[in-house]
MIDOSE-1310 file (N, C-alpha, C; in nm, 2 decimals, decimal comma, always signed):
residues 300
mafd	+2,05/+2,99/-3,43/+2,06/+3,09/-3,55/+1,94/+3,17/-3,55; +1,96/+3,32/-3,56/+1,85/+3,39/-3,56/+1,78/+3,38/-3,72; +1,65/+3,41/-3,71/+1,56/+3,36/-3,82/+1,59/+3,48/-3,95; +1,67/+3,59/-3,91/+1,70/+3,66/-4,02/+1,84/+3,66/-4,08
tpvk	+1,91/+3,57/-4,04/+2,04/+3,54/-4,05/+2,06/+3,49/-4,22; +2,14/+3,58/-4,29/+2,15/+3,52/-4,45/+2,22/+3,40/-4,46; +2,16/+3,31/-4,54/+2,20/+3,18/-4,57/+2,24/+3,19/-4,72; +2,38/+3,11/-4,75/+2,43/+3,11/-4,88/+2,34/+3,00/-4,96
igaa	+2,32/+3,04/-5,09/+2,24/+2,93/-5,17/+2,31/+2,89/-5,26; +2,34/+2,74/-5,25/+2,40/+2,65/-5,33/+2,35/+2,62/-5,47; +2,40/+2,53/-5,55/+2,35/+2,50/-5,65/+2,22/+2,41/-5,64; +2,22/+2,32/-5,55/+2,09/+2,25/-5,52/+1,98/+2,32/-5,47
srgw	+2,01/+2,44/-5,39/+1,90/+2,51/-5,35/+1,85/+2,60/-5,45; +1,96/+2,64/-5,56/+1,90/+2,71/-5,67/+1,81/+2,63/-5,78; +1,85/+2,51/-5,79/+1,79/+2,41/-5,87/+1,65/+2,38/-5,81; +1,63/+2,37/-5,68/+1,49/+2,35/-5,60/+1,41/+2,46/-5,64
rawr	+1,47/+2,59/-5,61/+1,39/+2,71/-5,62/+1,35/+2,72/-5,77; +1,42/+2,68/-5,85/+1,38/+2,70/-6,00/+1,27/+2,60/-6,03; +1,27/+2,47/-5,98/+1,16/+2,38/-5,99/+1,03/+2,43/-5,92; +1,07/+2,48/-5,77/+0,95/+2,53/-5,71/+0,87/+2,64/-5,78
drvl	+0,93/+2,75/-5,84/+0,87/+2,86/-5,92/+0,81/+2,80/-6,02; +0,86/+2,70/-6,12/+0,79/+2,65/-6,23/+0,66/+2,59/-6,21; +0,66/+2,53/-6,07/+0,55/+2,46/-6,03/+0,42/+2,57/-5,97; +0,50/+2,67/-5,91/+0,39/+2,76/-5,85/+0,33/+2,86/-5,96
qhet	+0,40/+2,87/-6,07/+0,36/+2,95/-6,21/+0,27/+2,88/-6,28; +0,27/+2,74/-6,27/+0,16/+2,66/-6,33/+0,03/+2,68/-6,30; -0,05/+2,77/-6,35/-0,19/+2,82/-6,31/-0,28/+2,72/-6,28; -0,29/+2,62/-6,35/-0,39/+2,51/-6,34/-0,35/+2,42/-6,22
lnya	-0,22/+2,39/-6,20/-0,19/+2,33/-6,08/-0,18/+2,39/-5,96; -0,14/+2,53/-5,96/-0,16/+2,62/-5,84/-0,30/+2,64/-5,81; -0,39/+2,66/-5,90/-0,53/+2,66/-5,86/-0,57/+2,52/-5,78; -0,56/+2,42/-5,85/-0,59/+2,28/-5,79/-0,54/+2,26/-5,66
ltnh	-0,41/+2,29/-5,63/-0,35/+2,26/-5,49/-0,40/+2,36/-5,40; -0,45/+2,48/-5,43/-0,50/+2,58/-5,32/-0,65/+2,59/-5,31; -0,73/+2,53/-5,42/-0,87/+2,53/-5,39/-0,93/+2,40/-5,38; -0,89/+2,30/-5,46/-0,95/+2,17/-5,45/-0,91/+2,08/-5,32
vprv	-0,93/+2,15/-5,21/-0,87/+2,09/-5,09/-0,97/+2,11/-4,99; -0,96/+2,05/-4,86/-1,05/+2,09/-4,77/-1,03/+2,23/-4,70; -1,06/+2,34/-4,76/-1,01/+2,46/-4,73/-1,04/+2,51/-4,59; -1,16/+2,50/-4,54/-1,20/+2,54/-4,41/-1,12/+2,46/-4,31
altl	-1,11/+2,32/-4,33/-1,04/+2,23/-4,23/-0,90/+2,28/-4,23; -0,83/+2,30/-4,33/-0,68/+2,34/-4,34/-0,67/+2,47/-4,25; -0,77/+2,57/-4,29/-0,76/+2,70/-4,24/-0,76/+2,70/-4,07; -0,85/+2,60/-4,01/-0,85/+2,58/-3,89/-0,74/+2,52/-3,84
lmgr	-0,69/+2,41/-3,90/-0,56/+2,36/-3,86/-0,44/+2,45/-3,85; -0,45/+2,54/-3,96/-0,33/+2,64/-3,94/-0,36/+2,75/-3,82; -0,47/+2,75/-3,79/-0,49/+2,86/-3,68/-0,44/+2,79/-3,57; -0,45/+2,65/-3,53/-0,41/+2,57/-3,43/-0,26/+2,57/-3,42
lsri	-0,20/+2,54/-3,54/-0,06/+2,53/-3,54/+0,00/+2,64/-3,52; -0,03/+2,75/-3,57/+0,03/+2,88/-3,57/+0,04/+2,93/-3,41; -0,04/+2,88/-3,32/-0,04/+2,92/-3,19/+0,04/+2,84/-3,09; +0,08/+2,73/-3,15/+0,18/+2,63/-3,06/+0,30/+2,71/-3,00
dspa	+0,34/+2,72/-2,88/+0,43/+2,79/-2,83/+0,54/+2,70/-2,81; +0,64/+2,71/-2,91/+0,73/+2,62/-2,93/+0,85/+2,68/-3,02; +0,95/+2,74/-2,96/+1,05/+2,80/-3,06/+1,12/+2,71/-3,14; +1,13/+2,56/-3,11/+1,19/+2,46/-3,18/+1,11/+2,42/-3,29
ltrf	+0,98/+2,40/-3,26/+0,87/+2,38/-3,36/+0,87/+2,49/-3,46; +0,86/+2,62/-3,42/+0,88/+2,75/-3,49/+0,98/+2,72/-3,60; +1,09/+2,70/-3,55/+1,21/+2,70/-3,64/+1,20/+2,60/-3,75; +1,14/+2,48/-3,71/+1,11/+2,35/-3,81/+1,01/+2,40/-3,90
mlsi	+0,91/+2,45/-3,86/+0,81/+2,50/-3,96/+0,85/+2,62/-4,07; +0,93/+2,70/-4,01/+0,97/+2,82/-4,09/+1,09/+2,75/-4,21; +1,16/+2,64/-4,17/+1,25/+2,59/-4,25/+1,17/+2,53/-4,38; +1,04/+2,48/-4,35/+0,97/+2,41/-4,44/+0,90/+2,52/-4,53
wrlf	+0,85/+2,62/-4,45/+0,77/+2,74/-4,53/+0,89/+2,80/-4,62; +1,02/+2,80/-4,59/+1,11/+2,86/-4,67/+1,15/+2,78/-4,80; +1,12/+2,67/-4,79/+1,12/+2,57/-4,91/+1,02/+2,61/-5,02; +0,90/+2,68/-4,99/+0,82/+2,72/-5,09/+0,80/+2,86/-5,10
adld	+0,86/+2,93/-5,02/+0,84/+3,08/-5,04/+0,97/+3,16/-4,99; +0,99/+3,28/-5,03/+1,11/+3,35/-5,01/+1,07/+3,44/-4,91; +1,11/+3,40/-4,78/+1,05/+3,46/-4,66/+1,18/+3,57/-4,62; +1,15/+3,69/-4,61/+1,25/+3,78/-4,54/+1,21/+3,85/-4,41
lsea	+1,29/+3,81/-4,32/+1,25/+3,88/-4,19/+1,35/+3,98/-4,15; +1,43/+4,04/-4,23/+1,54/+4,14/-4,18/+1,48/+4,27/-4,13; +1,35/+4,31/-4,17/+1,31/+4,43/-4,12/+1,22/+4,42/-4,00; +1,21/+4,29/-3,95/+1,13/+4,27/-3,82/+1,18/+4,31/-3,69
aaae	+1,10/+4,35/-3,60/+1,15/+4,42/-3,48/+1,21/+4,29/-3,40; +1,15/+4,18/-3,40/+1,22/+4,06/-3,33/+1,30/+3,97/-3,42; +1,39/+3,91/-3,37/+1,48/+3,81/-3,45/+1,45/+3,67/-3,42; +1,38/+3,65/-3,29/+1,35/+3,53/-3,27/+1,20/+3,52/-3,23
yrsl	+1,13/+3,39/-3,27/+0,98/+3,39/-3,23/+0,94/+3,24/-3,17; +0,83/+3,27/-3,10/+0,80/+3,14/-3,02/+0,69/+3,06/-3,10; +0,63/+3,13/-3,19/+0,51/+3,07/-3,28/+0,50/+3,11/-3,40; +0,45/+3,04/-3,48/+0,43/+3,07/-3,62/+0,36/+3,18/-3,63
rdvf	+0,26/+3,21/-3,54/+0,18/+3,33/-3,55/+0,26/+3,45/-3,51; +0,36/+3,44/-3,45/+0,44/+3,54/-3,41/+0,51/+3,59/-3,55; +0,54/+3,51/-3,63/+0,60/+3,54/-3,76/+0,51/+3,60/-3,85; +0,38/+3,55/-3,87/+0,27/+3,61/-3,93/+0,25/+3,75/-3,89
tral	+0,23/+3,78/-3,77/+0,19/+3,89/-3,71/+0,30/+3,99/-3,67; +0,42/+3,97/-3,71/+0,54/+4,05/-3,67/+0,55/+4,20/-3,69; +0,58/+4,27/-3,59/+0,60/+4,40/-3,61/+0,73/+4,45/-3,69; +0,74/+4,55/-3,74/+0,86/+4,59/-3,79/+0,94/+4,70/-3,70
rega	+1,07/+4,71/-3,75/+1,15/+4,80/-3,69/+1,09/+4,95/-3,69; +1,11/+5,02/-3,58/+1,06/+5,16/-3,57/+1,10/+5,24/-3,72; +1,01/+5,32/-3,76/+1,06/+5,38/-3,90/+1,07/+5,29/-4,01; +1,02/+5,17/-4,02/+1,04/+5,08/-4,15/+0,93/+5,13/-4,24
rpfd	+0,81/+5,18/-4,20/+0,72/+5,22/-4,29/+0,66/+5,36/-4,27; +0,74/+5,46/-4,30/+0,69/+5,59/-4,28/+0,57/+5,62/-4,36; +0,48/+5,69/-4,33/+0,35/+5,71/-4,40/+0,36/+5,87/-4,45; +0,34/+5,89/-4,58/+0,33/+6,01/-4,65/+0,24/+6,10/-4,58
pdan	+0,29/+6,22/-4,54/+0,19/+6,32/-4,43/+0,12/+6,41/-4,53; +0,14/+6,41/-4,65/+0,05/+6,49/-4,74/-0,09/+6,46/-4,72; -0,16/+6,59/-4,69/-0,32/+6,58/-4,66/-0,39/+6,52/-4,79; -0,34/+6,56/-4,91/-0,39/+6,53/-5,05/-0,36/+6,37/-5,08
vlcs	-0,31/+6,30/-4,99/-0,26/+6,17/-5,03/-0,33/+6,05/-4,93; -0,37/+5,96/-4,99/-0,43/+5,84/-4,91/-0,31/+5,74/-4,93; -0,26/+5,70/-4,82/-0,15/+5,60/-4,83/-0,21/+5,45/-4,85; -0,11/+5,37/-4,89/-0,14/+5,22/-4,88/-0,15/+5,19/-4,75
pcda	-0,25/+5,10/-4,72/-0,26/+5,06/-4,55/-0,17/+4,93/-4,54; -0,12/+4,88/-4,63/-0,03/+4,76/-4,61/+0,06/+4,74/-4,72; +0,15/+4,64/-4,70/+0,24/+4,60/-4,81/+0,18/+4,52/-4,89; +0,16/+4,52/-5,02/+0,09/+4,44/-5,11/+0,12/+4,45/-5,27
ivga	+0,07/+4,35/-5,33/+0,08/+4,37/-5,48/-0,07/+4,41/-5,54; -0,05/+4,53/-5,60/-0,18/+4,59/-5,65/-0,24/+4,50/-5,76; -0,38/+4,46/-5,74/-0,45/+4,39/-5,82/-0,52/+4,49/-5,91; -0,67/+4,44/-5,94/-0,76/+4,54/-6,02/-0,79/+4,65/-5,95
cgdv	-0,80/+4,76/-6,02/-0,82/+4,88/-5,95/-0,88/+4,98/-6,06; -0,93/+5,10/-6,03/-1,00/+5,19/-6,11/-1,12/+5,24/-6,09; -1,22/+5,26/-6,18/-1,35/+5,32/-6,14/-1,45/+5,21/-6,11; -1,54/+5,24/-6,02/-1,66/+5,15/-6,00/-1,77/+5,21/-6,10
hgtt	-1,81/+5,13/-6,19/-1,93/+5,16/-6,26/-2,05/+5,13/-6,23; -2,13/+5,23/-6,17/-2,25/+5,20/-6,09/-2,21/+5,15/-5,95; -2,25/+5,00/-5,96/-2,19/+4,94/-5,82/-2,13/+4,83/-5,88; -2,04/+4,82/-5,99/-1,98/+4,71/-6,04/-1,83/+4,73/-6,04
awqa	-1,75/+4,64/-5,98/-1,61/+4,65/-5,97/-1,56/+4,51/-6,02; -1,44/+4,49/-6,04/-1,36/+4,39/-6,12/-1,27/+4,34/-6,01; -1,28/+4,21/-6,01/-1,15/+4,12/-5,92/-1,05/+4,07/-6,03; -1,09/+4,07/-6,16/-0,98/+4,04/-6,25/-1,05/+4,08/-6,40
kgmp	-0,97/+4,08/-6,50/-1,01/+4,11/-6,64/-1,14/+4,03/-6,67; -1,25/+4,09/-6,70/-1,37/+3,99/-6,74/-1,43/+3,93/-6,63; -1,41/+3,97/-6,50/-1,47/+3,89/-6,39/-1,52/+4,00/-6,30; -1,64/+4,07/-6,33/-1,70/+4,15/-6,24/-1,76/+4,12/-6,12
yrle	-1,80/+4,20/-6,01/-1,88/+4,17/-5,90/-1,95/+4,28/-5,86; -2,08/+4,27/-5,80/-2,16/+4,37/-5,76/-2,11/+4,41/-5,61; -2,12/+4,52/-5,58/-2,07/+4,60/-5,43/-2,20/+4,54/-5,35; -2,31/+4,54/-5,40/-2,42/+4,49/-5,31/-2,39/+4,36/-5,26
dlig	-2,31/+4,27/-5,34/-2,30/+4,14/-5,27/-2,18/+4,13/-5,20; -2,09/+4,21/-5,22/-1,97/+4,22/-5,12/-1,98/+4,31/-5,01; -2,06/+4,42/-5,00/-2,06/+4,50/-4,88/-2,21/+4,53/-4,84; -2,30/+4,50/-4,92/-2,43/+4,52/-4,89/-2,50/+4,63/-4,95
peaa	-2,63/+4,64/-4,98/-2,68/+4,75/-5,07/-2,66/+4,89/-5,00; -2,68/+4,90/-4,87/-2,64/+5,04/-4,82/-2,53/+5,08/-4,85; -2,41/+5,02/-4,83/-2,27/+5,06/-4,84/-2,25/+5,07/-4,98; -2,30/+5,00/-5,07/-2,28/+4,99/-5,21/-2,33/+5,12/-5,27
avha	-2,44/+5,16/-5,20/-2,50/+5,29/-5,28/-2,43/+5,41/-5,24; -2,34/+5,40/-5,12/-2,24/+5,51/-5,08/-2,13/+5,52/-5,16; -2,09/+5,40/-5,21/-1,97/+5,39/-5,28/-1,98/+5,38/-5,45; -2,10/+5,38/-5,48/-2,13/+5,37/-5,62/-2,08/+5,49/-5,72
ngrf	-2,02/+5,45/-5,83/-1,95/+5,54/-5,91/-1,82/+5,60/-5,86; -1,78/+5,55/-5,74/-1,67/+5,58/-5,68/-1,52/+5,51/-5,75; -1,43/+5,50/-5,68/-1,30/+5,42/-5,73/-1,26/+5,33/-5,63; -1,17/+5,21/-5,66/-1,14/+5,10/-5,59/-1,00/+5,07/-5,63
vtlr	-0,94/+5,00/-5,52/-0,81/+4,94/-5,54/-0,82/+4,80/-5,47; -0,75/+4,71/-5,52/-0,74/+4,56/-5,46/-0,60/+4,55/-5,41; -0,56/+4,53/-5,30/-0,43/+4,52/-5,25/-0,42/+4,36/-5,19; -0,33/+4,28/-5,26/-0,31/+4,14/-5,21/-0,19/+4,12/-5,15
ltst	-0,21/+4,07/-5,01/-0,08/+4,04/-4,94/-0,04/+3,90/-4,95; +0,07/+3,87/-4,99/+0,14/+3,74/-4,99/+0,16/+3,68/-4,87; +0,19/+3,55/-4,85/+0,21/+3,50/-4,72/+0,33/+3,53/-4,65; +0,42/+3,60/-4,71/+0,56/+3,62/-4,69/+0,56/+3,77/-4,63
myhr	+0,47/+3,85/-4,68/+0,47/+3,99/-4,64/+0,42/+4,03/-4,50; +0,46/+4,14/-4,47/+0,43/+4,21/-4,34/+0,27/+4,20/-4,34; +0,22/+4,16/-4,23/+0,06/+4,14/-4,25/-0,01/+4,24/-4,16; +0,04/+4,33/-4,10/-0,03/+4,43/-4,04/-0,09/+4,54/-4,14
fhap	-0,20/+4,61/-4,11/-0,25/+4,70/-4,19/-0,29/+4,81/-4,10; -0,28/+4,95/-4,17/-0,30/+5,08/-4,09/-0,38/+5,17/-4,15; -0,41/+5,27/-4,08/-0,50/+5,38/-4,13/-0,43/+5,46/-4,25; -0,50/+5,45/-4,37/-0,44/+5,54/-4,50/-0,44/+5,68/-4,47
adlh	-0,51/+5,74/-4,38/-0,53/+5,87/-4,34/-0,58/+5,89/-4,21; -0,60/+6,00/-4,16/-0,69/+6,04/-4,05/-0,82/+5,99/-4,07; -0,88/+5,89/-3,97/-1,00/+5,83/-4,01/-1,10/+5,84/-3,90; -1,23/+5,86/-3,93/-1,33/+5,84/-3,81/-1,41/+5,70/-3,84
vqrv	-1,36/+5,59/-3,79/-1,44/+5,47/-3,81/-1,57/+5,45/-3,76; -1,68/+5,43/-3,83/-1,83/+5,43/-3,79/-1,88/+5,30/-3,77; -1,84/+5,20/-3,83/-1,90/+5,09/-3,84/-1,81/+4,96/-3,88; -1,82/+4,85/-3,83/-1,76/+4,73/-3,88/-1,89/+4,64/-3,90
ryvn	-1,87/+4,55/-4,02/-1,98/+4,45/-4,06/-1,90/+4,32/-4,10; -1,92/+4,23/-4,02/-1,85/+4,09/-4,04/-1,93/+4,00/-4,12; -1,88/+3,95/-4,22/-1,96/+3,86/-4,34/-1,88/+3,72/-4,32; -1,95/+3,60/-4,27/-1,89/+3,48/-4,27/-1,91/+3,43/-4,42
gdvf	-1,80/+3,33/-4,44/-1,80/+3,29/-4,59/-1,69/+3,19/-4,60; -1,66/+3,16/-4,72/-1,56/+3,05/-4,77/-1,43/+3,11/-4,76; -1,33/+3,04/-4,79/-1,18/+3,08/-4,77/-1,11/+3,03/-4,90; -1,17/+3,05/-5,02/-1,09/+3,04/-5,16/-0,97/+3,11/-5,14
nvnp	-0,86/+3,06/-5,21/-0,74/+3,13/-5,23/-0,77/+3,25/-5,29; -0,70/+3,37/-5,29/-0,74/+3,50/-5,37/-0,61/+3,53/-5,46; -0,54/+3,44/-5,49/-0,44/+3,46/-5,60/-0,49/+3,47/-5,73; -0,40/+3,53/-5,82/-0,46/+3,55/-5,95/-0,51/+3,45/-6,03
palr	-0,46/+3,30/-6,01/-0,53/+3,19/-6,09/-0,67/+3,17/-6,05; -0,70/+3,19/-5,91/-0,84/+3,17/-5,85/-0,93/+3,30/-5,90; -0,87/+3,40/-5,89/-0,95/+3,52/-5,93/-0,99/+3,53/-6,09; -0,92/+3,46/-6,16/-0,94/+3,43/-6,30/-1,06/+3,33/-6,33
ripa	-1,08/+3,25/-6,22/-1,18/+3,12/-6,24/-1,29/+3,15/-6,16; -1,30/+3,19/-6,05/-1,40/+3,18/-5,96/-1,49/+3,32/-5,97; -1,61/+3,32/-6,02/-1,68/+3,44/-6,02/-1,72/+3,49/-5,88; -1,70/+3,62/-5,88/-1,72/+3,70/-5,76/-1,67/+3,63/-5,63
lfcr	-1,56/+3,60/-5,64/-1,48/+3,53/-5,55/-1,49/+3,61/-5,40; -1,46/+3,73/-5,42/-1,44/+3,82/-5,29/-1,58/+3,82/-5,21; -1,67/+3,80/-5,30/-1,84/+3,81/-5,24/-1,86/+3,67/-5,17; -1,77/+3,56/-5,20/-1,80/+3,45/-5,13/-1,71/+3,41/-5,00
nera	-1,59/+3,48/-5,00/-1,51/+3,45/-4,88/-1,55/+3,53/-4,77; -1,49/+3,49/-4,64/-1,50/+3,57/-4,53/-1,44/+3,70/-4,54; -1,52/+3,80/-4,48/-1,46/+3,94/-4,50/-1,53/+4,02/-4,40; -1,47/+4,15/-4,38/-1,52/+4,26/-4,29/-1,52/+4,39/-4,35
liea	-1,64/+4,45/-4,35/-1,64/+4,59/-4,41/-1,60/+4,69/-4,28; -1,52/+4,77/-4,32/-1,48/+4,88/-4,21/-1,52/+5,00/-4,28; -1,63/+5,06/-4,24/-1,68/+5,19/-4,27/-1,62/+5,32/-4,21; -1,56/+5,41/-4,27/-1,51/+5,53/-4,21/-1,54/+5,66/-4,29
alpd	-1,49/+5,77/-4,24/-1,50/+5,89/-4,28/-1,37/+5,97/-4,29; -1,32/+6,04/-4,39/-1,21/+6,12/-4,39/-1,24/+6,27/-4,32; -1,13/+6,33/-4,27/-1,16/+6,45/-4,21/-1,25/+6,54/-4,28; -1,26/+6,55/-4,40/-1,37/+6,62/-4,44/-1,50/+6,55/-4,48
gspi	-1,55/+6,46/-4,41/-1,65/+6,39/-4,39/-1,68/+6,30/-4,52; -1,60/+6,28/-4,61/-1,63/+6,19/-4,72/-1,60/+6,05/-4,69; -1,68/+5,96/-4,76/-1,66/+5,81/-4,70/-1,55/+5,74/-4,77; -1,51/+5,65/-4,69/-1,40/+5,55/-4,71/-1,43/+5,41/-4,66
alvp	-1,41/+5,30/-4,74/-1,43/+5,16/-4,67/-1,31/+5,09/-4,71; -1,28/+5,01/-4,62/-1,17/+4,90/-4,63/-1,22/+4,77/-4,61; -1,20/+4,68/-4,68/-1,27/+4,54/-4,69/-1,15/+4,45/-4,69; -1,11/+4,40/-4,56/-1,04/+4,30/-4,54/-1,10/+4,15/-4,58
vaai	-1,02/+4,08/-4,67/-1,09/+3,98/-4,71/-1,02/+3,85/-4,69; -1,05/+3,76/-4,62/-0,98/+3,64/-4,56/-0,97/+3,53/-4,68; -0,88/+3,44/-4,69/-0,86/+3,34/-4,76/-0,81/+3,20/-4,71; -0,77/+3,11/-4,77/-0,74/+2,97/-4,73/-0,60/+2,99/-4,66
lvas	-0,60/+2,94/-4,53/-0,51/+2,94/-4,42/-0,49/+3,08/-4,35; -0,59/+3,17/-4,37/-0,61/+3,30/-4,29/-0,68/+3,26/-4,18; -0,61/+3,25/-4,06/-0,68/+3,19/-3,94/-0,78/+3,31/-3,88; -0,74/+3,43/-3,89/-0,82/+3,53/-3,85/-0,80/+3,66/-3,89
irlh	-0,89/+3,77/-3,86/-0,88/+3,90/-3,89/-0,86/+3,98/-3,79; -0,77/+4,04/-3,72/-0,75/+4,11/-3,59/-0,78/+4,25/-3,61; -0,87/+4,32/-3,54/-0,91/+4,44/-3,55/-0,88/+4,53/-3,40; -0,76/+4,58/-3,40/-0,73/+4,65/-3,26/-0,83/+4,75/-3,19
fldi	-0,90/+4,83/-3,28/-0,97/+4,93/-3,25/-1,10/+4,88/-3,19; -1,12/+4,77/-3,21/-1,24/+4,71/-3,14/-1,22/+4,60/-3,04; -1,07/+4,57/-3,03/-1,03/+4,47/-2,95/-1,09/+4,34/-2,97; -1,13/+4,29/-3,09/-1,19/+4,17/-3,13/-1,09/+4,09/-3,25
tlhl	-1,11/+3,97/-3,27/-1,03/+3,88/-3,35/-1,17/+3,83/-3,42; -1,19/+3,83/-3,55/-1,28/+3,78/-3,63/-1,23/+3,65/-3,70; -1,30/+3,54/-3,69/-1,26/+3,43/-3,76/-1,38/+3,33/-3,78; -1,36/+3,21/-3,86/-1,44/+3,13/-3,89/-1,55/+3,08/-3,80
rwrg	-1,51/+3,08/-3,69/-1,60/+3,03/-3,57/-1,66/+3,14/-3,48; -1,64/+3,27/-3,53/-1,69/+3,38/-3,47/-1,85/+3,37/-3,45; -1,89/+3,39/-3,32/-2,02/+3,39/-3,28/-2,08/+3,51/-3,22; -2,01/+3,61/-3,22/-2,03/+3,74/-3,18/-2,13/+3,82/-3,28
ahnl	-2,15/+3,95/-3,24/-2,23/+4,03/-3,34/-2,17/+4,05/-3,47; -2,25/+4,06/-3,56/-2,18/+4,07/-3,70/-2,19/+4,21/-3,76; -2,27/+4,31/-3,70/-2,28/+4,44/-3,71/-2,24/+4,51/-3,58; -2,11/+4,60/-3,60/-2,06/+4,65/-3,48/-2,04/+4,79/-3,50
pcdv	-2,14/+4,88/-3,45/-2,11/+5,02/-3,46/-1,99/+5,07/-3,38; -1,93/+5,17/-3,43/-1,83/+5,22/-3,32/-1,82/+5,36/-3,37; -1,72/+5,43/-3,28/-1,70/+5,58/-3,27/-1,56/+5,58/-3,24; -1,46/+5,55/-3,35/-1,34/+5,55/-3,31/-1,24/+5,64/-3,43
rlgr	-1,15/+5,70/-3,38/-1,08/+5,81/-3,44/-0,94/+5,76/-3,44; -0,87/+5,75/-3,56/-0,75/+5,69/-3,58/-0,65/+5,80/-3,67; -0,55/+5,78/-3,63/-0,45/+5,89/-3,70/-0,39/+5,82/-3,81; -0,35/+5,89/-3,91/-0,27/+5,85/-4,01/-0,16/+5,75/-3,99
gqem	-0,16/+5,64/-4,06/-0,06/+5,54/-4,02/-0,07/+5,46/-3,89; -0,19/+5,48/-3,82/-0,20/+5,41/-3,69/-0,25/+5,27/-3,71; -0,18/+5,18/-3,65/-0,22/+5,02/-3,69/-0,36/+4,99/-3,64; -0,42/+4,95/-3,75/-0,57/+4,90/-3,74/-0,60/+4,76/-3,70
gwfe	-0,49/+4,66/-3,74/-0,52/+4,53/-3,70/-0,42/+4,45/-3,80; -0,44/+4,32/-3,80/-0,37/+4,23/-3,89/-0,43/+4,10/-3,95; -0,37/+4,04/-4,05/-0,41/+3,92/-4,08/-0,32/+3,82/-4,03; -0,35/+3,69/-3,99/-0,27/+3,58/-3,95/-0,21/+3,50/-4,06
hgst	-0,23/+3,56/-4,18/-0,16/+3,48/-4,30/-0,19/+3,59/-4,41; -0,14/+3,58/-4,52/-0,15/+3,69/-4,63/-0,29/+3,69/-4,68; -0,36/+3,79/-4,72/-0,50/+3,79/-4,77/-0,51/+3,93/-4,86; -0,62/+3,99/-4,86/-0,64/+4,09/-4,95/-0,72/+4,21/-4,87
iilf	-0,69/+4,34/-4,91/-0,78/+4,44/-4,85/-0,83/+4,51/-4,99; -0,96/+4,56/-5,00/-1,03/+4,61/-5,10/-1,04/+4,77/-5,04; -1,01/+4,85/-5,11/-1,01/+4,99/-5,07/-1,11/+5,08/-5,16; -1,23/+5,13/-5,10/-1,33/+5,21/-5,18/-1,31/+5,36/-5,12
vpaq	-1,29/+5,44/-5,25/-1,28/+5,60/-5,21/-1,37/+5,66/-5,31; -1,38/+5,80/-5,28/-1,48/+5,88/-5,36/-1,43/+5,91/-5,50; -1,48/+5,94/-5,59/-1,44/+5,96/-5,73/-1,33/+6,08/-5,76; -1,32/+6,16/-5,66/-1,21/+6,27/-5,67/-1,09/+6,24/-5,63
wrla	-1,05/+6,10/-5,61/-0,93/+6,05/-5,58/-0,88/+5,98/-5,71; -0,75/+6,00/-5,74/-0,70/+5,91/-5,85/-0,59/+5,83/-5,81; -0,55/+5,74/-5,88/-0,45/+5,64/-5,83/-0,31/+5,72/-5,85; -0,22/+5,71/-5,75/-0,09/+5,78/-5,75/+0,00/+5,71/-5,86
dgve	+0,08/+5,83/-5,91/+0,17/+5,78/-6,02/+0,24/+5,65/-6,01; +0,25/+5,55/-6,10/+0,31/+5,42/-6,09/+0,23/+5,31/-6,03; +0,10/+5,36/-5,96/+0,03/+5,24/-5,92/-0,05/+5,19/-6,01; -0,03/+5,06/-6,04/-0,10/+4,98/-6,14/-0,10/+4,84/-6,11
pgcr	-0,19/+4,74/-6,17/-0,19/+4,63/-6,15/-0,06/+4,54/-6,16; -0,02/+4,47/-6,07/+0,10/+4,40/-6,07/+0,23/+4,46/-6,00; +0,20/+4,60/-5,97/+0,31/+4,66/-5,91/+0,32/+4,64/-5,76; +0,42/+4,65/-5,69/+0,44/+4,63/-5,55/+0,44/+4,76/-5,46
irag	+0,38/+4,76/-5,35/+0,36/+4,89/-5,28/+0,36/+4,84/-5,14; +0,43/+4,96/-5,06/+0,45/+4,93/-4,92/+0,35/+5,02/-4,85; +0,31/+4,96/-4,72/+0,25/+5,06/-4,62/+0,30/+5,20/-4,62; +0,22/+5,29/-4,62/+0,28/+5,42/-4,60/+0,30/+5,51/-4,74
qalw	+0,32/+5,42/-4,84/+0,33/+5,49/-4,98/+0,21/+5,55/-5,03; +0,23/+5,65/-5,11/+0,11/+5,71/-5,18/+0,04/+5,64/-5,26; -0,09/+5,60/-5,23/-0,18/+5,52/-5,32/-0,28/+5,58/-5,40; -0,32/+5,70/-5,33/-0,44/+5,79/-5,42/-0,39/+5,92/-5,38
rrev	-0,42/+6,02/-5,49/-0,40/+6,15/-5,48/-0,53/+6,23/-5,50; -0,56/+6,32/-5,43/-0,69/+6,40/-5,45/-0,68/+6,49/-5,57; -0,77/+6,48/-5,66/-0,78/+6,57/-5,78/-0,85/+6,70/-5,73; -0,75/+6,81/-5,76/-0,79/+6,94/-5,71/-0,79/+7,04/-5,84
């Protein structure tokens, strides 16, 4: 049976899903189950499991996964997978994510749920209401000075979403800086409890410039079970056991919508832009957005 074949949902399945959803929506339990565990060990184990080349094992793991999440593979380019990693990093059918061509638009780089967003006050941004963090702690003092008093948006990818991310506009990528760290969950219960969570997790700072020379930064943040962050334009895969250089100068030009890389599980991208950009209509915390849709519009 192909992985995207529709399955009829019976009364027992509906009952399980209702119980599952009640458990997952219980914030204290959700937080404990995803943070008070050996996070690094589980993340490394997931990395190993996800690479096992076995269609039969992959089908079994997908059946377990679907007990706990609503996984939709109907847009995927492939219908069969040899490993769980193939599912996490799946490509979509041609044309599934068209990018808005308007030069006054910055597109969403990924499928996501929008989290905290708005103005950066000095060098302070927010991961959740009442939970500020300093840009100096997230991306370092030099980059923090560049993006002071700008604007930001947090984009959270859930485990079932399309995990590839793309250039939100034509970009000149100038540097990548990798920061090793923890792998706390980055879901709302954790963001409301752990101060400066993004500054504690493994992450990469991608510094780039728009065609007019103005700066933009994308910060992919890893989390529990995120085995790696793949960056195609550098041909590297960053992970908890990375022993290569942490500062990676580059001179790469990417076109709007060009694939930049992927997560091997859901996680978060924080996007920093200059103050002349405003959030596009309808973009607000809690809304869902797809790669290619308008995320920011230039104020003219």
